[in-house]
C-alpha positions, 0 to 999 in steps of 0.5 A: 499500500505504501507504493500506492500511496506514494503514486497518489500523492505524486499525482496531486504534488501540485496541490501538496506544494501549495498547501506546504508553502501556504503552511510554511509562510503562515508565520509572516502573517504578523508582519501584515500592516493593519488598516492599510490599503497594502494590508487589505490587499494581501488579506484579500489575496489570502482570503481568495486563495483560501476560498478557492481551496475550500470550494475546489478542494471539497472533493479530493476524490474527484480531483484524484480520479481526474489525475488518475484517469477514468478507467485506470482501476480496471487496469490496476485491478487486473495487476497482482495488487491487492484491491483492499490496498487500493481501497486504503491508499485512496482513502488515506490520500483523501484524508491526508490532503483533507487534514492538510487543507484543514491546517491551511484554513486554520493557520490563516484563521486569525488573518482572514476570518474566512474560516468563521465566515457564514455560508448560510448556516454552515461553517467552512471548516465543517463543510470542507471536511464533510463535503470531502468525506461525502464524496466517497459514498455519494460518487465513489460508493462501488470503488474509490477509483470508479466514479458514478457516471451520474454525479460529476465534479461540478454537479457535486459541488453545486449540490453541496454548496448551493442546494443542500444549504438552501434546503437547510436555510428554508427549513430553519427559517420556516421553523423559526417563523412558526415559533415566532407566529405561535409566540413561542420566541421573541425576536431576540431569542429567534436569533439565538435559536437560529445560531443554535440551529447553525451549530447543530447543522455543522455538528450534524454534517460532520457527524453524518458524513463521518458515519456514511464514510466509515459505512461505505468503507466497511461495505467496500472493504468487505466487497474487495476482501471477498473477491 
């Protein structure tokens, strides 16, 4: 599995280099002048980079799949290599790059405040982790190198970042409106209630995505071991 993991990392070496460079230069954030045009310009660039990382890298398995090639799994599976090792190597690759991406977001949090920014009611770091985890059970549920034909990269991002958040926002607003109309909540209490819903959604996303990933991993590992 070690060689397969190295192969995967080499395929994403550009992303790895960007992550490592961003982490390495993060201590220089303290030199950014506060309240100046130059400081605001630098912070704007950093925020844009982090925003790209959050959105573009919210599905590492998709990006790895595009680097590896659409039908590569069937070639790899025909070689004397363990399918279980293939599964583990791809899973660990996703976990490694997700962890590095989270580290980048965390080290730049004091300067850009991007990870704390609201996207509807979803926290950025929670979103980044959950959406990477969900990519496997949604789009790679058979094998981690075989993507479902009816789920592509762009559709997945639209589903995760637009459709699902809108549904959650509408549901939370409807519930809050019902409580206000029935005088269960006042205006100020309703705001606190929405904040609590936001926290619950963050925890729910992370919990559901982790459990679904583990369940799908168990199913895939059992399947490849029985072959």
